[in-house]
N, C-alpha and C positions, 0 to 999 in steps of 0.2 A: 797322665791323669786318667783315672778310671771313672767312668760314668755309671751311675746306678741305673738299673733298668727301671723304666716307667711302668708302673702297674696300673692297669685300667680296670676299674670295677664296672662290670656290666649289670645293670638292673634287669630283673626279669621282665619279659614283655608283658604288656597289658593285654588283657583279653578284649575281645570286641565289645563285650558288655561294659567293661570298665572304661573303655575309650568313649563309648556312647554316653555313659554317665558323666564323664568329664566334659564332653562337648555340651551336654545339657546344662551342667553346672556353670560353664562359662557363659552360655546364652542367658541364663537367669541371673548371673552375678551383677550385671551392669558395669563391670570393670572393663577396661581396655585390655587387649591381649597381653601387653607387657606387664601390666599390674597383676593380672590374673596369674601369669606364669611366675612372677616373683613370689606371689602368695603361696604357690604350690611347689616352688623349687624345681621348676621344669624349664626346659629351653623353649624359647619362642618358636623356633622352627618345628619343634615337636608338636606344639599346639596347632600351628598352621597346617602341618601334615594331617593331623587328626581331623581338623575342620574340613579339609579338602576331601578326605576319604570317607569320613563318617558324619560329616555335618549335613546341612540342608542340601548342598549340591550333590553329595554322595547318595542321597536317598531318591533322587529323581530318576525316574525310568525314562527310556527313550520316548520323546514326544510329550513328556509331562511338563517340561519347562516352557513350552510355547503357548500359543493361544488356545483357549478352551471355549467351546460353544456353551452359551448359557441361555436359559429361558426366563424371561421376565413375566412374572405373574401379575394379573390385574390387581389394582389396589382396591381393597374392600371399601366401598363408599362410607360405611359407618365409621371406619377408622379415619378416613380422610376428614369427615366432618368434625370428629373429636380432636383433630389436630395431631393425632398420633402418627408418628413416622417410625418405621423400623426396617430391619433387614433380616432376611432369612436365607440361609444357604443350605441346600440339600445336595449331598454328594451321591455319586452313583450307588454306593453301598446302602443308601437310605438314611444315613446319619444326617441329622438336622441341627444347625446352629442358628439360633434366632436371638436377636438383640432388639431392644426397644429404643425409643427416642432417648437421647441423653445417655447412652451407654458409655461405660468406662473403657476407652480405647486401649490403655495399657493392660488392663485385665484380659481383654479379648486377644491382644498380641501374645500374652503369656499362654493363654489357652491354646491358641493355634500352634505355638511352639511345642507344647506338650503333645498335641494331636499329631504333629508331623513326625514325631519320634515313634509313634505306634505302628 
């Protein structure tokens, strides 16, 4: 019996930018890894590899993932009397994220996800 040779088709490699976009789309999709991969026609292990190399963990620099010193600012008495409570984060580069009382946590999570990719 003669066996026919198996022909494997190799897809072109994705660029780093394409991988980063795919990782971002997965993060924003709300789908589980298996569901996302089925919808894109890709292997689950491929997504896992992309997440490991280009995802949140891949962007951390040495020392970044540990504890970070923070400074608590004094509460403005006028705001305290008005019952207003909020949160402001200022990073070393001077960028500021501020949310007021009753902020939408899912929206803030999406914003942080986008900022982490910058």
